[in-house]
N, C-alpha and C positions, 0 to 999 in steps of 0.2 A: 648087925646083919640079921635078917629073919630066916629062921630055919624051916624044917618040914612041918612041924606042928605050929607053924606061925608064931614061933617063940623066938624071942631075940636071943641069938646065940652069942653074938659079941658086937661091939661098937667100934667102928673105925673112925678115928679122929685125925683129921689132916690139918695141918697148920702150914700155911704159906707165908713167907716173909715179903710183904708188899711195902715195906718201909720206904725203899728207894723210889718206888712208883708214886707213893703218896707225896713223898717229899718233892719229887719232880713236878707233879701236878701243882702242888702248892707253890713251888718256886715259879712255875710257869704263870700261875694266877697272879702271884706277887709282881712278877716282871710286867705282866700285861696291865695290872693295875697301876704300876709305876709309870709304864709307858703312857697309859691314858692320862695319868696325872701330869706327866711332863708335856704331852701334846696339848693338854688343856692349859697348862701354865704358859707354854711357849706361844700358843694361840692368843692367850690373853696378853702376853708380853708384846707379841707382834701387833695385836690390835691397839695396845697402848702406844707402842712405838709409832705405828702408822698415824694414830690420833695426834700424838705429839708432833710428828713430822708435818702433818697437815696443819696443825695450829702454828707450827714454826714458820712454814712457808706462807700460810695465809696471813700471819701476823707480822711478817717481815716488812718493814716500811722503807728500808734503805735500798732494797733491791726489788726490781720487777721480775718476778719468777712466774712463768706461765708455760702452759703446754700447747703444742700445735699438733694438728692431725697431719698425715703425710702430705696433704695439699697446702699446708701453711695456714689453715684457719685456727683461730684461738679456741681452745676447749677448756681452759682453766685460767683463773685470774687471782692474783693476790693483792693485799692492801698496798704493798710497795708499788705494784704496777699501776694501781689506781692513783696513788699519790704522785708518782713520777709523770704519768701520761695524762691524768685528768679524766680518764674514762672509767665509769663504773662497770662492774661485771656484766650487768644486764645489757649495757650498751655495746660491749665489745665481743661477747661470746658469739662465735660463728662468723666473725669478721676476719678478713685476711690480714695478716700481720704487716703487709706492705703499707697500710694506712699510717704507720708511724714514720715513713720515709719521705724525704724531700722529692718533689716531682722530678728533679733532674736525676736523682738516684733511681727512681722507678723507670725513667726512660732508658737508663743504662742497664736495667735488669739486675740491680744489686740484690733485691730480696730473693729472687730466684737463684742467684749465684750462691747466696749464703746457705740455703737449705740443700743445694746440690753438692756443695763441698762437704757439708756436715754429713750428708747421706753417704758420700763416697769415702770420707776419711774418718767419720765418727765424730768430728768436732770442728767447729769454726769459731774464730775469735777475731774481733775487729773493733775499731773506734771510728766514730764519725757523728755527724749531726743527725738527730732524730726530731720528730715533730710531736708536740703535745696536742691535746684536743683543741686548745684555743689558738693553735697555729704558731705558737712560739717555738723556738728551736732550743735544744740542749745538746751538749756533747756527751755521748754515751759510749760506755764499754759494753759490748755484747758478746755473749758466749752461747752458741747453739750446739746442742748435743743430740745425736740420733738415738732413738729408743727402739730396740728390737726385741722380739720374743726369743724363746729357746731355740727355735728353728732358724733364726736369723731374719725373719720377715720384719720389715720396717713398720713400726706401730705409730710413729710420730716423732716429735722433737720436743725437747725441753729448751727453754730460752731464758737466760738471765741477763737483765739489762741494769746497768748501774749509771746513775747521773754523776759524771765526773767534770761537770762544767767548771766548778770552783777550782778543782785541781788544774784543769787546763788553763784557766785564767791565771792562776798562780804561776804555772810554768811559763806562760807568755809574759807575765809581768817580770818574772825572774830573767827571762831571756832579754827582754827590753832593757831592764836595769843593767844587765851585764853588757849589752851593746852600748848603752849610754856611758857606763863606766869605762868601757874600752875606748869609746869615742873621746871621752874627757881626757883619758890618759894619753890618747893619740894627739889630742889638741894641745895638751900641756907639753908633749914632747916635740910637737911640730907647730909651735906658735907662729912661725914665719909663714908656713903654708896656710894656716887659718887666716892670717892677716891678708895674704894675697887673695884668698877666696872671697873675703869680705870686700876687698877693693874691687874685685871683678864683678861681684854682685852689685855694688854701688854703681859701677859704670853701666852695667846692664839696665838697672832701674832708671838711671838718668836718661839713657838712650830710649827706653820705652816711654818715659814721660814726655820726652821731646817728640817722639813719633806720634803720640796721641794728640799732643798740642798742634802739631803740624797738620794732622788729619782733620781736626776740627776747623782750623783756619782754612784749610783747603776746601772743605765743603761750602763754607761761606763764600770763598772766592769763586768757586765754580758756579754757584747760583747767580752771583752778580754778573759773571761773564756770559751766562746764558741769555739774560735779558738784553745785555748790550749787543750781543752778536746778531740778534734779530734786527735791531736798529741799524747796526753798522752794515749789514747786508744790503739794506735799502739805500743807505747813504753812498756806499762805495759803488753799488750797482748803477744807480742813476747818474752819479757824477761821471763815471767812465763812459756810460752811454751818451751823456751830453757832450763829453770831450770828443767823441767820434764825429759828432755832427757840427761842432763849432770849429771854425778855422783859427789859426794862430793869431790873426789880427782881430778877431772878434773880441769886443770889450768884455764879454761875459766869460771868456776862457780863463782869465786869471782868477776870478773868484771861484770858479768851478774847480780849478786846479788846487786852490787853497783848501776847498772843502774836501777834495779827494785826499790830499796829503794829511789833513787832520783826521780823516776817517781811517787812513792806513796806520797812523800812529796809535789811534785808539784800538784798532784791531790788533796791532802788535802787542799792546798792553794786555788785552784780554787773552791773547794766545799765551803770553807768559803766565797769566793767572791760571789758565787751564793746564799748562805744563807743570806748574808748581803743584796744583791740586791733583795731578795724575788723572785728568779727565779728557785728555786729548786722545782721539782715536788714531793709534799709530799704524803705520804700514811697514812692519818689520821685514827685513830682508836678510838672508844669510850673506855675510860679507867678511872680507879680510880687514881687520882693524888697521893694519899697516897701510892699506890703500886709502882709507879715509883720512888718516893722519897726513899722508903724502899729498892727497888732493886738496887739503885745507891749508897746506904749508904756506903757499904764496899769499893767500888771503890773510893768514895770521901775521905774516911779516909786515903787511901794510897796516894792520891794526896796531901792532905793538911799537912800530917805529924803528929807526935805524940804530938807536943807542942801546937796544936790547938784542942780545945774541940768541937766536932761536936754533936749537939743535934737536936732533931726534936719535934715540937709541932704540932701534926696532929689532925685535927678535924675529929672524927669518923663518923660524919654525912655528910661528904663532898659530894657535887654533882659531877656528872660525867662531863668530858670534852671530846672534840674530837680533838685530836692532833696526830702528828706522834711521837710515843714513842721514836724512836731513836734520832730524832731531839730534843725532850724534854730532853733526857739524855745529849745531847751535850750542851744544855743551862745550866743545873745544873753543868756540869763539868767546863765550861768556867767561870761561876760565882764563883765557888769554887776556881779555880786557881787564879782568880783576887783577891778574898778575902785573900787567902793565902799570896800573894805577898804584901798585905797591912798590914800584921801582921808578920813581920820578927822575932819578939821576942815572938811569940805565942799570943793566944787570944781565942776567942770563935766564932764559926760559927753556926747559928741557921736557920734551915729550918722550916717554919711554913705554914700551910694550913688552910683556913677557907672560908665559904660562905659569900659573900657580895652582897648587893643590891645597885646598883648605881642609883641615881635619876637624874632628868633633870638638876638640879643646878650643880651637879658634872660634867655632860657631857658637859655643856655649857662652862666650862673652861678647858676641856681636849679634844682636837680635835679628838683623836683616840677612845674615849669612846662613848658608846650609853647606854641610860637608860635600866636597866634590871638586871637579876641575873648573877653573875659571881662567879668563884672560884679564890681565891687569893693565890698565892704562894709567900711567902716573904723569901728572903735570906738576913740575917743580920749578919754583922761582927763587931768586936770591933777594927778595924784597925784605921789608922791615919786619915781617912776621906778625903774629897776633897774640894778644893776651888771652888767658884761658876764658875770661868773661866774654870777650868778643867772639872767640872761637865757638863758644856754646850757643851763639845766636846767629851765626852767619847764614843758616838756611831758613831763618824766619823771613816771611815776606815783608817787604818795605823796611827791613832793618838795613841801615847803611852807616858807615863811618865817614862817608864823603860829605862834602858841604852841600848846602841847599841848592837844588837845581842841577846837581852834578851826578845824579843817579836815582833810579826808581827804587833801588833796594830789592829788585826781583831777580837779578842775574843769577845768584847762587841758589835761590829757592827754585828757580827754573831748572837749574842743573840737577838739583836733588830730585825734583819731580820726574824729570825725563828718565833719569837713571833707575829710580824705583819702579816706574811703570814699565821699563824695559827688562825687569827681572833682576837688576843688579843692585849694588849698594856702593856707597862711597865712604872712605875714611880720610880724615884730615889730620895732618901732622904739621905743627907750626911752632916756631921758637922766635922770640923777639930778637931782632938784629941778625937773624940767620936766614929766614925765609919760610916758605910754606910749600907743602906737598899734598896734592889731592890724589889719592889712589882710588881709582874707579875699577870695580870688579864686575865683569859680565860673565854669565854662565857660558862655558864652552859648549859648542854643538858639533855634531858629526853629520853635517848636511852639505849638499852641493851649493856653491856660491850662486846667488840669484843673478840673472842676466839683467843689465840695465835696459830701460825702455826709452825709446827715442821720443822727444816731444812732438806733438802734432803741429802742423802749420795751420794758418788761419783758414785755408781753403778746405782742409780735410775735416774741419769741425762741423761743417754743414751736414744736414741730413733731412730725410723726408719721413722718418718713422713717427709713430704715434706715441706720445708720452702722456701718461696719467699723472698729473701734478696734484699732490695732496699736501696742503700747507694751511695751518690755522691762522697764521699771521697774514692779514690782508696785504700789507705792503710788500712782504717778501714774495707772496704768491703772484701778485701783479707784476713785480719785477722779473721773476723767473719765467713767467709766461711770456712776457714781452721779449726777453732775450732769446728764448728757445724759438719762438715764432720768427724772429728776425733771422735766424739761421736756417729756416726752412722746415722746422719740425711742426707737426700738428699736436696741439696741446689741449687736453681735457682737464679743466680746472675743478677742484673740489676743496672745500674748506675743512672737511673732517672725514673720518672713516666711513660713517654712515652715508654721507652724501656721495662718497666715492663708489660705494657698493651700488647705490641706486643708479648712478651714472653708468656703471658698467652693465647693469641689467638692461638698460635701454640702448646701449651701444652694441652694434652687431659685428663690427669689423674687428680685426685683431688689434691688440694693444701690445706694443713692443717693449715698453719700459714703464715701471711704476717708480716715480720719484716721490718719496713721502717723508715728512718730518717724523722723527722718532717719537717724541712726546706730544700728544694732542689730547684735548678733552674727550672723554668717552673712550673711543677705540683708538689705541696707539698704533704707530706705524707697523710694528712687528705683528700685531694681531691682524691688522688689515692685510698685510702681505700673505699671512698664512690662510686667511679666508679666501683670498683671490687665487692662490696657487692652483687649486684643483680645476678651476675654470679656465685659467690661462697658464698652462704648464710651461710654455715657451717664453713667457714674459720675464724680462730681466728685472732685477730689484736694485734700487738705489736709495740709500737713506741719508738724511741730512739733519743736523741738530746744532744748536748753539753750544751745548756741552753734553757730553755723555762719555761712555767708555766702551771698550770692545765687548765686555760682557753684556751690557745693556743692548747693544746693537745686534750682536750675533747669537744671543741666547735663544735657543729653539729654532734657529734658522740654519739648516744644514746644506742648503742649495749653494753651489759653488759661485754662481753669478750674483754675488752680493757685494755692493760697494758702499762706501761712506764718503760724504762730502761735508767737511767741517765748515760751519758758519763762523765768521762772515766770508762769503765767497764773492768774487767779481764775475762779470759776464764770461770772460775767457775761461776762468776756472770752472764755471758751471758747464758750459758747452763742451769743454775738454773732457770733463769727467763723464758726461752723458755719452759722448762719442766713444770713450774708452770702454764703458760698460756695454754699449750696444755692439761693439766690435768683438767683445769677448766671446769665444766659442765654447 
């Protein structure tokens, strides 16, 4: 300390202990240095970890691992994604991930559903087909996870896709092998059932082959009948017209009668051919099967003779069916004649009706049957029966076991054709020395019975209406025109559709009826009718053909006043049909 004379009087020496402070600061610096080193090390480790993870993800080839933005666009891509899908990174970045999905899945909104579920629940997992770049499909296992920041905001999605096609195929193969093993075991345990199924399949295949063979022969028969019917129309028409003008004493009447009878026999043969080939245009009516059986009973008694007992077992509660009554009568007569010939020393013929319900099992071994309600008509005889070889051929046309000149061999083939065209089918049961049973099945209908129509008298067939007659066969057209004019009708003749249209363009008066052949060169009858309908809305339609079927005639024609006249027809049949059509309201 400095005194008065500026002399140092004494010195004050102060010593403070700052050891703790120095140590604290040093410790603080050491901790900070340690923290900086740890941060640096952890940053380096994190950077290394991220680098390794990136390399791991990018280098993974068995999994497609990529990122999506919140809208579903691809923002990252790895080698596995490239290998599995075929897309390079430059091709797919920025594209929506829905391009990996099938069109059907896209229409169903499957991609949007996946990210919606992942966003709501955090994760979505599924399996299904996905598409590669080349359009091929693979079975994929996909996992979609939502990515959010610290505040919970959605940043996007991660998606992992694995190709498990081979595993899926292996599972399918295992399942199939298991099913086959189970089936083999079942077959071994149920050998009798397997044998029965094989027998059923064999019967079905035989029936199918027979049906195909009958169909081919039927097409040939129908074509032949078509050409003959045009010729027979002319022969029958002119012969009956001549007979009207010739007296009984006229020497020309006998040869004309012979011509007419020969024509009728030929026409009957072609009708049988058409019935066999199912090319007859039917006029089905709702009827009681029992009534038809009763109505034909007297005729059948005369056909089979007195030494055969005819009985009927008819179910009074029988359902109604929809068939052509005249064709059904033909079926009963043909079967009765066949039964009569099998019982030369007499026997018993029974007609039976009853309702039946056919199930799926029955239909599976009968190709012509469908499950549902049917009406069965059974015709049973006590004749000699048939061998399996004969039974397998009875519906073939021209096949007969009778002697030469004792049958055409068309009777049963006609039965088969009529039944099939009527929507039914027939089963045959026969045993040598015991007899034969034909079981005919018609589909049951729930409709009102059709009312019978009264035949027209000769006087009521006449008329004064105008008929446009279109027929490409000159002989048939000349005959039809002559017959119609003789009954008072005014006839406009045309040989084809184009000529008919030109004729109507020049004709100013109303035309009451178009009568046209179905099949003609150029414009057919149906096309002609449709072209004339707008100009003549009240004109009735009538079609004629040597052979055709309902589908050909009525296809595309919805107007109710449409009728069909089968060739060959005679003058009375022609004018009767014309009058019937014209009188239809």
